[in-house]
Backbone and ligand atoms as CSV (ligand in chain L), in Angstrom:
chain,resi,resn,atom,element,x,y,z
A,1,MET,N,N,26.963,-0.968,-36.933
A,1,MET,CA,C,25.849,-1.906,-36.614
A,1,MET,C,C,26.007,-2.393,-35.182
A,2,ALA,N,N,24.979,-2.220,-34.360
A,2,ALA,CA,C,25.058,-2.619,-32.963
A,2,ALA,C,C,25.012,-4.137,-32.833
A,3,LYS,N,N,25.694,-4.656,-31.859
A,3,LYS,CA,C,25.680,-6.106,-31.602
A,3,LYS,C,C,24.329,-6.498,-31.014
A,4,PRO,N,N,23.832,-7.720,-31.325
A,4,PRO,CA,C,22.540,-8.144,-30.782
A,4,PRO,C,C,22.497,-8.060,-29.259
A,5,GLY,N,N,23.630,-8.399,-28.633
A,5,GLY,CA,C,23.675,-8.350,-27.167
A,5,GLY,C,C,23.412,-6.943,-26.643
A,6,ALA,N,N,24.012,-5.970,-27.315
A,6,ALA,CA,C,23.853,-4.573,-26.913
A,6,ALA,C,C,22.404,-4.141,-27.086
A,7,VAL,N,N,21.789,-4.552,-28.202
A,7,VAL,CA,C,20.398,-4.205,-28.461
A,7,VAL,C,C,19.505,-4.782,-27.348
A,8,LEU,N,N,19.780,-6.046,-27.010
A,8,LEU,CA,C,19.009,-6.712,-25.975
A,8,LEU,C,C,19.157,-5.976,-24.641
A,9,ALA,N,N,20.395,-5.585,-24.337
A,9,ALA,CA,C,20.666,-4.887,-23.079
A,9,ALA,C,C,19.905,-3.555,-23.034
A,10,ILE,N,N,19.933,-2.862,-24.139
A,10,ILE,CA,C,19.257,-1.567,-24.206
A,10,ILE,C,C,17.733,-1.751,-24.060
A,11,CYS,N,N,17.207,-2.777,-24.749
A,11,CYS,CA,C,15.775,-3.042,-24.672
A,11,CYS,C,C,15.336,-3.396,-23.254
A,12,SER,N,N,16.118,-4.267,-22.588
A,12,SER,CA,C,15.690,-4.655,-21.242
A,12,SER,C,C,15.848,-3.499,-20.279
A,13,ALA,N,N,16.858,-2.658,-20.490
A,13,ALA,CA,C,17.009,-1.480,-19.638
A,13,ALA,C,C,15.813,-0.553,-19.825
A,14,ALA,N,N,15.375,-0.399,-21.085
A,14,ALA,CA,C,14.239,0.465,-21.369
A,14,ALA,C,C,12.967,-0.108,-20.731
A,15,ALA,N,N,12.824,-1.437,-20.785
A,15,ALA,CA,C,11.637,-2.084,-20.213
A,15,ALA,C,C,11.614,-1.863,-18.694
A,16,LEU,N,N,12.797,-2.032,-18.083
A,16,LEU,CA,C,12.897,-1.832,-16.624
A,16,LEU,C,C,12.541,-0.403,-16.247
A,17,LEU,N,N,13.067,0.531,-17.015
A,17,LEU,CA,C,12.835,1.941,-16.767
A,17,LEU,C,C,11.351,2.254,-16.872
A,18,LEU,N,N,10.731,1.677,-17.898
A,18,LEU,CA,C,9.313,1.867,-18.137
A,18,LEU,C,C,8.514,1.349,-16.943
A,19,ALA,N,N,8.902,0.154,-16.472
A,19,ALA,CA,C,8.198,-0.467,-15.356
A,19,ALA,C,C,8.317,0.398,-14.095
A,20,SER,N,N,9.528,0.924,-13.866
A,20,SER,CA,C,9.735,1.692,-12.643
A,20,SER,C,C,9.124,3.095,-12.745
A,21,CYS,N,N,8.875,3.531,-13.972
A,21,CYS,CA,C,8.272,4.860,-14.154
A,21,CYS,C,C,6.759,4.801,-14.115
A,22,GLN,N,N,6.222,3.590,-14.264
A,22,GLN,CA,C,4.784,3.428,-14.256
A,22,GLN,C,C,4.276,4.044,-12.961
A,23,SER,N,N,3.454,5.097,-13.070
A,23,SER,CA,C,3.157,5.858,-11.875
A,23,SER,C,C,2.163,5.160,-10.953
A,24,ASP,N,N,1.301,4.320,-11.508
A,24,ASP,CA,C,0.306,3.670,-10.650
A,24,ASP,C,C,0.914,2.475,-9.930
A,25,LYS,N,N,1.451,2.759,-8.744
A,25,LYS,CA,C,2.135,1.703,-7.995
A,25,LYS,C,C,1.208,0.587,-7.558
A,26,SER,N,N,-0.107,0.866,-7.521
A,26,SER,CA,C,-1.022,-0.195,-7.104
A,26,SER,C,C,-1.014,-1.355,-8.108
A,27,ARG,N,N,-0.446,-1.106,-9.291
A,27,ARG,CA,C,-0.375,-2.177,-10.282
A,27,ARG,C,C,0.963,-2.911,-10.233
A,28,TRP,N,N,1.869,-2.425,-9.427
A,28,TRP,CA,C,3.156,-3.087,-9.316
A,28,TRP,C,C,2.982,-4.440,-8.638
A,29,THR,N,N,3.888,-5.357,-8.949
A,29,THR,CA,C,3.848,-6.654,-8.270
A,29,THR,C,C,4.458,-6.476,-6.870
A,30,ASP,N,N,4.198,-7.464,-6.005
A,30,ASP,CA,C,4.776,-7.438,-4.671
A,30,ASP,C,C,6.300,-7.369,-4.753
A,31,ALA,N,N,6.869,-8.075,-5.742
A,31,ALA,CA,C,8.334,-8.087,-5.886
A,31,ALA,C,C,8.840,-6.682,-6.264
A,32,GLN,N,N,8.127,-6.017,-7.159
A,32,GLN,CA,C,8.541,-4.655,-7.544
A,32,GLN,C,C,8.487,-3.706,-6.375
A,33,LEU,N,N,7.541,-3.988,-5.460
A,33,LEU,CA,C,7.403,-3.122,-4.277
A,33,LEU,C,C,8.335,-3.575,-3.135
A,34,HIS,N,N,9.078,-4.656,-3.387
A,34,HIS,CA,C,10.007,-5.220,-2.383
A,34,HIS,C,C,9.275,-5.581,-1.087
A,35,LEU,N,N,8.110,-6.201,-1.206
A,35,LEU,CA,C,7.358,-6.579,-0.016
A,35,LEU,C,C,7.825,-7.908,0.538
A,36,THR,N,N,7.863,-8.006,1.877
A,36,THR,CA,C,8.137,-9.284,2.524
A,36,THR,C,C,6.864,-10.121,2.438
A,37,ALA,N,N,6.943,-11.382,2.860
A,37,ALA,CA,C,5.779,-12.277,2.800
A,37,ALA,C,C,4.631,-11.685,3.640
A,38,GLU,N,N,4.973,-11.178,4.832
A,38,GLU,CA,C,3.935,-10.612,5.697
A,38,GLU,C,C,3.317,-9.358,5.071
A,39,GLN,N,N,4.158,-8.508,4.537
A,39,GLN,CA,C,3.654,-7.275,3.907
A,39,GLN,C,C,2.767,-7.598,2.697
A,40,SER,N,N,3.106,-8.635,1.958
A,40,SER,CA,C,2.271,-8.949,0.798
A,40,SER,C,C,0.942,-9.575,1.245
A,41,GLU,N,N,0.954,-10.280,2.378
A,41,GLU,CA,C,-0.320,-10.733,2.974
A,41,GLU,C,C,-1.181,-9.509,3.321
A,42,GLY,N,N,-0.508,-8.530,3.928
A,42,GLY,CA,C,-1.211,-7.301,4.319
A,42,GLY,C,C,-1.737,-6.533,3.107
A,43,ARG,N,N,-1.016,-6.609,2.029
A,43,ARG,CA,C,-1.469,-5.943,0.811
A,43,ARG,C,C,-2.780,-6.590,0.330
A,44,LYS,N,N,-2.871,-7.914,0.481
A,44,LYS,CA,C,-4.101,-8.613,0.083
A,44,LYS,C,C,-5.257,-8.157,0.965
A,45,VAL,N,N,-4.982,-8.049,2.263
A,45,VAL,CA,C,-6.026,-7.568,3.190
A,45,VAL,C,C,-6.463,-6.162,2.762
A,46,PHE,N,N,-5.477,-5.306,2.498
A,46,PHE,CA,C,-5.768,-3.939,2.091
A,46,PHE,C,C,-6.616,-3.909,0.802
A,47,ASP,N,N,-6.176,-4.692,-0.201
A,47,ASP,CA,C,-6.905,-4.699,-1.474
A,47,ASP,C,C,-8.324,-5.219,-1.319
A,48,THR,N,N,-8.503,-6.152,-0.373
A,48,THR,CA,C,-9.841,-6.716,-0.155
A,48,THR,C,C,-10.746,-5.772,0.621
A,49,TYR,N,N,-10.232,-5.192,1.697
A,49,TYR,CA,C,-11.121,-4.462,2.625
A,49,TYR,C,C,-10.952,-2.940,2.617
A,50,CYS,N,N,-9.891,-2.424,2.118
A,50,CYS,CA,C,-9.624,-0.993,2.303
A,50,CYS,C,C,-9.567,-0.196,0.983
A,51,SER,N,N,-9.153,-0.859,-0.100
A,51,SER,CA,C,-8.814,-0.089,-1.320
A,51,SER,C,C,-10.042,0.524,-1.975
A,52,SER,N,N,-11.234,0.059,-1.627
A,52,SER,CA,C,-12.430,0.668,-2.230
A,52,SER,C,C,-12.623,2.091,-1.710
A,53,CYS,N,N,-12.104,2.358,-0.519
A,53,CYS,CA,C,-12.272,3.696,0.083
A,53,CYS,C,C,-10.984,4.473,0.240
A,54,HIS,N,N,-9.846,3.812,0.140
A,54,HIS,CA,C,-8.550,4.500,0.370
A,54,HIS,C,C,-7.561,4.186,-0.741
A,55,SER,N,N,-6.954,5.230,-1.326
A,55,SER,CA,C,-5.853,4.930,-2.257
A,55,SER,C,C,-4.565,4.824,-1.445
A,56,ALA,N,N,-3.697,3.918,-1.896
A,56,ALA,CA,C,-2.468,3.627,-1.169
A,56,ALA,C,C,-1.297,4.419,-1.716
A,57,TYR,N,N,-1.311,4.684,-3.019
A,57,TYR,CA,C,-0.130,5.267,-3.652
A,57,TYR,C,C,-0.377,6.603,-4.345
A,58,THR,N,N,-1.604,7.068,-4.339
A,58,THR,CA,C,-1.872,8.362,-4.955
A,58,THR,C,C,-2.614,9.251,-3.955
A,59,SER,N,N,-2.699,10.538,-4.265
A,59,SER,CA,C,-3.367,11.448,-3.346
A,59,SER,C,C,-4.872,11.537,-3.655
A,60,LYS,N,N,-5.330,10.629,-4.497
A,60,LYS,CA,C,-6.749,10.641,-4.876
A,60,LYS,C,C,-7.633,10.345,-3.687
A,61,LYS,N,N,-8.610,11.208,-3.456
A,61,LYS,CA,C,-9.513,11.002,-2.333
A,61,LYS,C,C,-10.681,10.159,-2.812
A,62,LEU,N,N,-10.901,9.029,-2.165
A,62,LEU,CA,C,-12.065,8.201,-2.465
A,62,LEU,C,C,-13.086,8.518,-1.360
A,63,THR,N,N,-13.819,7.513,-0.878
A,63,THR,CA,C,-14.736,7.788,0.243
A,63,THR,C,C,-13.927,8.236,1.467
A,64,GLY,N,N,-12.785,7.617,1.658
A,64,GLY,CA,C,-11.887,7.981,2.768
A,64,GLY,C,C,-10.640,8.697,2.255
A,65,PRO,N,N,-9.876,9.265,3.162
A,65,PRO,CA,C,-8.658,9.984,2.758
A,65,PRO,C,C,-7.583,9.022,2.221
A,66,PRO,N,N,-6.701,9.514,1.318
A,66,PRO,CA,C,-5.608,8.662,0.845
A,66,PRO,C,C,-4.676,8.277,1.990
A,67,LEU,N,N,-4.114,7.072,1.932
A,67,LEU,CA,C,-3.248,6.617,3.021
A,67,LEU,C,C,-1.774,6.595,2.624
A,68,THR,N,N,-1.434,7.358,1.571
A,68,THR,CA,C,-0.026,7.467,1.168
A,68,THR,C,C,0.820,7.978,2.332
A,69,ASN,N,N,1.992,7.390,2.518
A,69,ASN,CA,C,2.926,7.840,3.570
A,69,ASN,C,C,2.346,7.788,4.960
A,70,LEU,N,N,1.284,7.006,5.151
A,70,LEU,CA,C,0.542,7.048,6.424
A,70,LEU,C,C,1.439,7.020,7.668
A,71,CYS,N,N,2.343,6.052,7.721
A,71,CYS,CA,C,3.133,5.871,8.934
A,71,CYS,C,C,4.313,6.832,9.024
A,72,HIS,N,N,4.527,7.625,7.982
A,72,HIS,CA,C,5.648,8.576,8.009
A,72,HIS,C,C,5.163,10.005,8.240
A,73,ARG,N,N,3.854,10.134,8.478
A,73,ARG,CA,C,3.331,11.481,8.728
A,73,ARG,C,C,3.400,11.788,10.214
A,74,ARG,N,N,3.279,13.066,10.507
A,74,ARG,CA,C,3.219,13.442,11.936
A,74,ARG,C,C,1.846,13.104,12.494
A,75,ALA,N,N,0.819,13.228,11.637
A,75,ALA,CA,C,-0.535,12.969,12.126
A,75,ALA,C,C,-1.410,12.422,10.996
A,76,MET,N,N,-2.412,11.643,11.384
A,76,MET,CA,C,-3.400,11.168,10.427
A,76,MET,C,C,-4.408,12.315,10.218
A,77,PRO,N,N,-5.308,12.172,9.251
A,77,PRO,CA,C,-6.261,13.259,9.019
A,77,PRO,C,C,-7.002,13.713,10.279
A,78,SER,N,N,-7.274,12.798,11.200
A,78,SER,CA,C,-7.976,13.155,12.423
A,78,SER,C,C,-7.104,13.960,13.385
A,79,GLY,N,N,-5.785,13.971,13.133
A,79,GLY,CA,C,-4.882,14.636,14.048
A,79,GLY,C,C,-4.190,13.653,14.992
A,80,MET,N,N,-4.646,12.398,14.992
A,80,MET,CA,C,-4.010,11.395,15.849
A,80,MET,C,C,-2.687,10.946,15.227
A,81,PRO,N,N,-1.712,10.641,16.080
A,81,PRO,CA,C,-0.429,10.176,15.518
A,81,PRO,C,C,-0.603,8.806,14.873
A,82,PRO,N,N,0.134,8.523,13.788
A,82,PRO,CA,C,-0.061,7.253,13.068
A,82,PRO,C,C,0.677,6.075,13.721
A,83,THR,N,N,0.424,5.842,15.011
A,83,THR,CA,C,1.045,4.690,15.667
A,83,THR,C,C,0.238,3.446,15.340
A,84,ASP,N,N,0.857,2.273,15.514
A,84,ASP,CA,C,0.146,1.012,15.255
A,84,ASP,C,C,-1.101,0.923,16.115
A,85,GLU,N,N,-1.024,1.423,17.366
A,85,GLU,CA,C,-2.158,1.358,18.291
A,85,GLU,C,C,-3.339,2.154,17.745
A,86,ARG,N,N,-3.059,3.402,17.310
A,86,ARG,CA,C,-4.140,4.257,16.804
A,86,ARG,C,C,-4.722,3.702,15.541
A,87,ILE,N,N,-3.862,3.253,14.615
A,87,ILE,CA,C,-4.362,2.720,13.348
A,87,ILE,C,C,-5.204,1.479,13.618
A,88,SER,N,N,-4.726,0.610,14.514
A,88,SER,CA,C,-5.484,-0.601,14.846
A,88,SER,C,C,-6.843,-0.255,15.424
A,89,ALA,N,N,-6.890,0.764,16.281
A,89,ALA,CA,C,-8.143,1.168,16.911
A,89,ALA,C,C,-9.133,1.653,15.849
A,90,VAL,N,N,-8.646,2.478,14.903
A,90,VAL,CA,C,-9.520,2.976,13.838
A,90,VAL,C,C,-10.048,1.814,13.010
A,91,VAL,N,N,-9.138,0.896,12.642
A,91,VAL,CA,C,-9.532,-0.225,11.789
A,91,VAL,C,C,-10.510,-1.137,12.515
A,92,MET,N,N,-10.228,-1.467,13.762
A,92,MET,CA,C,-11.069,-2.429,14.469
A,92,MET,C,C,-12.412,-1.833,14.889
A,93,ARG,N,N,-12.393,-0.553,15.306
A,93,ARG,CA,C,-13.638,0.031,15.822
A,93,ARG,C,C,-14.370,0.909,14.814
A,94,GLY,N,N,-13.674,1.312,13.742
A,94,GLY,CA,C,-14.289,2.193,12.760
A,94,GLY,C,C,-14.216,3.643,13.217
A,95,ARG,N,N,-14.618,4.543,12.312
A,95,ARG,CA,C,-14.536,5.960,12.658
A,95,ARG,C,C,-15.414,6.721,11.678
A,96,GLY,N,N,-16.414,7.448,12.139
A,96,GLY,CA,C,-17.291,8.203,11.256
A,96,GLY,C,C,-17.921,7.284,10.212
A,97,MET,N,N,-17.650,7.595,8.944
A,97,MET,CA,C,-18.204,6.807,7.827
A,97,MET,C,C,-17.439,5.517,7.593
A,98,MET,N,N,-16.373,5.319,8.320
A,98,MET,CA,C,-15.586,4.098,8.112
A,98,MET,C,C,-16.099,2.965,8.985
A,99,PRO,N,N,-16.386,1.810,8.364
A,99,PRO,CA,C,-16.911,0.690,9.139
A,99,PRO,C,C,-15.863,0.056,10.038
A,100,ALA,N,N,-16.302,-0.677,11.060
A,100,ALA,CA,C,-15.393,-1.405,11.956
A,100,ALA,C,C,-15.075,-2.761,11.322
A,101,PHE,N,N,-13.848,-3.223,11.534
A,101,PHE,CA,C,-13.433,-4.505,10.944
A,101,PHE,C,C,-13.160,-5.580,12.012
A,102,GLU,N,N,-13.588,-5.274,13.235
A,102,GLU,CA,C,-13.371,-6.191,14.380
A,102,GLU,C,C,-13.848,-7.608,14.078
A,103,SER,N,N,-15.022,-7.709,13.465
A,103,SER,CA,C,-15.601,-9.042,13.248
A,103,SER,C,C,-15.116,-9.660,11.938
A,104,VAL,N,N,-14.283,-8.936,11.202
A,104,VAL,CA,C,-13.850,-9.421,9.883
A,104,VAL,C,C,-12.392,-9.881,9.915
A,105,LEU,N,N,-11.549,-9.095,10.586
A,105,LEU,CA,C,-10.100,-9.361,10.539
A,105,LEU,C,C,-9.626,-10.193,11.721
A,106,GLU,N,N,-8.826,-11.223,11.435
A,106,GLU,CA,C,-8.133,-11.998,12.469
A,106,GLU,C,C,-6.950,-11.148,12.930
A,107,PRO,N,N,-6.485,-11.399,14.177
A,107,PRO,CA,C,-5.303,-10.650,14.643
A,107,PRO,C,C,-4.123,-10.741,13.661
A,108,SER,N,N,-3.958,-11.907,13.045
A,108,SER,CA,C,-2.839,-12.034,12.094
A,108,SER,C,C,-3.056,-11.165,10.837
A,109,ASP,N,N,-4.324,-10.993,10.439
A,109,ASP,CA,C,-4.632,-10.110,9.309
A,109,ASP,C,C,-4.237,-8.685,9.646
A,110,LEU,N,N,-4.604,-8.274,10.878
A,110,LEU,CA,C,-4.318,-6.919,11.306
A,110,LEU,C,C,-2.808,-6.681,11.347
A,111,GLN,N,N,-2.070,-7.652,11.876
A,111,GLN,CA,C,-0.604,-7.518,11.946
A,111,GLN,C,C,-0.021,-7.343,10.531
A,112,ALA,N,N,-0.488,-8.197,9.610
A,112,ALA,CA,C,-0.004,-8.123,8.237
A,112,ALA,C,C,-0.383,-6.793,7.605
A,113,LEU,N,N,-1.603,-6.349,7.862
A,113,LEU,CA,C,-2.071,-5.066,7.334
A,113,LEU,C,C,-1.185,-3.924,7.815
A,114,LEU,N,N,-0.878,-3.928,9.118
A,114,LEU,CA,C,-0.021,-2.884,9.686
A,114,LEU,C,C,1.354,-2.923,9.015
A,115,ALA,N,N,1.888,-4.137,8.829
A,115,ALA,CA,C,3.204,-4.276,8.198
A,115,ALA,C,C,3.174,-3.666,6.802
A,116,TYR,N,N,2.066,-3.883,6.075
A,116,TYR,CA,C,1.941,-3.327,4.729
A,116,TYR,C,C,1.800,-1.812,4.769
A,117,LEU,N,N,0.962,-1.300,5.706
A,117,LEU,CA,C,0.749,0.150,5.779
A,117,LEU,C,C,2.063,0.888,6.024
A,118,HIS,N,N,2.985,0.235,6.743
A,118,HIS,CA,C,4.291,0.861,6.983
A,118,HIS,C,C,5.100,1.045,5.701
A,119,THR,N,N,4.749,0.295,4.640
A,119,THR,CA,C,5.519,0.420,3.391
A,119,THR,C,C,4.998,1.545,2.511
A,120,LEU,N,N,3.852,2.148,2.895
A,120,LEU,CA,C,3.262,3.189,2.036
A,120,LEU,C,C,4.004,4.527,2.192
L,1,HEC,C1,C,-16.556,2.346,3.338
L,1,HEC,C2,C,-15.314,3.103,3.183
L,1,HEC,C3,C,-14.103,2.737,4.020
L,1,HEC,C4,C,-13.471,1.521,4.126
L,1,HEC,C5,C,-13.866,0.202,3.479
L,1,HEC,C6,C,-12.297,1.756,4.935
L,1,HEC,N1,N,-12.221,3.066,5.336
L,1,HEC,FE1,FE,-10.754,3.933,6.413
L,1,HEC,N2,N,-11.785,5.685,6.421
L,1,HEC,C7,C,-12.977,5.919,5.748
L,1,HEC,C8,C,-13.424,7.277,6.035
L,1,HEC,C9,C,-14.686,7.922,5.504
L,1,HEC,C10,C,-12.449,7.845,6.912
L,1,HEC,C11,C,-12.486,9.226,7.570
L,1,HEC,C12,C,-13.158,9.019,8.913
L,1,HEC,C13,C,-13.307,10.275,9.743
L,1,HEC,O1,O,-12.285,10.813,10.191
L,1,HEC,O2,O,-14.447,10.698,9.918
L,1,HEC,C14,C,-11.429,6.810,7.092
L,1,HEC,C15,C,-10.296,6.996,7.866
L,1,HEC,C16,C,-9.237,6.094,7.925
L,1,HEC,C17,C,-7.961,6.372,8.560
L,1,HEC,C18,C,-7.521,7.677,9.195
L,1,HEC,C19,C,-7.934,7.715,10.623
L,1,HEC,C20,C,-7.603,9.031,11.259
L,1,HEC,O3,O,-7.381,9.022,12.474
L,1,HEC,O4,O,-7.618,10.056,10.597
L,1,HEC,C21,C,-7.215,5.227,8.436
L,1,HEC,C22,C,-5.803,4.996,8.944
L,1,HEC,C23,C,-8.016,4.255,7.742
L,1,HEC,N3,N,-9.239,4.815,7.450
L,1,HEC,C24,C,-7.601,2.998,7.417
L,1,HEC,C25,C,-8.413,2.043,6.816
L,1,HEC,C26,C,-8.007,0.687,6.589
L,1,HEC,C27,C,-6.640,0.116,6.929
L,1,HEC,C28,C,-9.081,0.037,6.009
L,1,HEC,C29,C,-9.191,-1.421,5.640
L,1,HEC,C30,C,-9.165,-2.345,6.738
L,1,HEC,C31,C,-10.137,1.023,5.845
L,1,HEC,N4,N,-9.695,2.221,6.349
L,1,HEC,C32,C,-11.351,0.772,5.249
L,1,HEC,C33,C,-13.627,5.034,4.939
L,1,HEC,C34,C,-13.324,3.696,4.793
């Protein structure tokens, strides 16, 4: 007969495993994603203004291309390198079907957004 403590340990380990296996990372909490305060601010900006057209954690194409691994790629879909300058320019001025966010985002929002995009 297993001890109650052992049962509890096994159950919480299973729960943890289940949580970390949950494939849809967009449902993870900021803590599960290990986001800093600034990155979690940026995540809010992303969820408000970007997530309708871009997936962050899956390769699913919405209106815009998925932004998984954005800052770790050699190039963005356009072929431009994923530097903060280029990403900021696309976000602030828009590109093709993507609207400009110049009049919507404060500089601090943009900084937080960039910090979050680096975690993808
Ligand atoms: C209405 C839909 C829409 C919204 C909202 C939107 N985008 Fe886009 N985004 C697009 C489309 C479409 C493209 C492809 C543009 C092209 O290359 O013609 C794109 C391209 C991009 C690219 C790739 C640029 C490149 O050089 O290839 C980045 C990065 C990006 N978006 C980031 C964002 C961020 C960050 C936000 C939120 C602030 C955002 N987008 C909001 C539709 C959108």
